[in-house]
C-alpha positions, 0 to 999 in steps of 0.5 A: 668499695662504692664505684661511684667513687671511681668515677669522681677519681677520673674527674679529678684525673682528667681535670687536675684540680678538685675545681676542675672534678667539680665542674665537670660532675657539677657538685661542690669540690669537697664532694670531690675530695671527700670521695677521693680520700674514701677510693684511698681508703678503700684501696690502701692506696696513695692515689693522688701527691697534692701539690697545693691546688694541683693534683699530681696522680701517684703511679698506682693512681695512673693504674685505678684513672686508667681503669676507671676511664675504660669503666667510665666509658662503658658506662656511656655506652649503656646510657647511649643503648639506653637513651636510644630506646627511649628516645621516641617522638617526646623527647629533649634533643640537645644540639651544639652548634656555633652561636652564630650559624645556629641563629643564622641558619638553625631558627627556621628548620627547629620552627618547622621541626615543631610544627611536625613533632610538637613533642619534641623539645630542643635545648640550643647550646651556642658553643665553639668548643666542640661537646661531647656526643660520648658523654652526652654533653649533646646529642647532635652537633654542628661542626665546621670540621668532619671528625676523625675520631671516636665512633660518631656519624657525620653527615655534609648539610652545607658548607660556609663560604668565608671572604675578606668583609669590610664598611664601604666607609673603611674601604674608601677612606684607607688604602689597602697597605693601611688596613687593619684587621679584625680576628680571632683570639690567638687560640684560633690561630689554627682554623683555616679562615684564621689561619688564611687572614693571618697570611694576608697580614704581610706587616699590616697589624690585626686592630681586633681580635675578639673571641665570637663572630658576632664581636667581629661583625660588629666592630668591621660594620663600624668601620673597624677594620677587614675581617673574614667572614662567614655568608652566613653572618652576613646575610641580610646585613646591610652595611658590609661589602666584599673588601677583595672581590677578585679573591676566591672564598674559603669554602669549610664544610658544615657537618652535622655529627651523631654518636652512632650508637644514638642516630637511629633514636627516633626523636634524633633521627626527626632532629636529623631529618629535618636540618638535612631538609633544610640544608644550604650548600653553596655548590652541589654536593651528593653528600647528604642524609643517607643512611 
């Protein structure tokens, strides 16, 4: 048996489609189909039921998928141990962070890092989703919530304060009862800042939903409504004012997250130390980069 076939089958089991499995591995979907078919021949088991573009696991397929996932998890652990040994002060470190936060807060620290450690190459991935640190989709991640699952270590490096913002012209010409709001798409309704905004609607409409903070900020700046923005999105930005000064800001902690297996790798440690030095908590905190 080719053990790589199990990896392809695990990807198919996780995504439910050839295209999804292919994207997760970085191959053509025909390669996934060929690998899975070969695994079925080698085992003599029917592992999937093909229903159009969807693939459903058979009972035997479910058992094999569980074994394959466990093998994949152990293989990822071996890769992390290997990487932690090899990531000297000349290496690439991948950081996943919300795009607006990365632009506003990470440029200075990472420029300083490059001066101190020119051998470290940083790849910044600006994304809302949570990259998998288990599978090393990223080495470090910036998150607005502390992880509660997985073998991860998190350090608080600051706080984000969310307030209602609008343009002065919009506030001058629009009564409070007629405000229209700017928000994320509905998939973000459970996020604390979105939930806070939704609680304020009281029959007033959401005039724009946008997938990125940058689009929301631009629309609010153009006089399109009132929105909940973090302090890092409006720093140095003229044309926006707090819409409700009496409202207490919503505070969300900012966490720097690393897989525990990787936290002592020299290059990753250097990046963590640099981001910790530049951390700007909005309120005093005794949580930091202690190990």
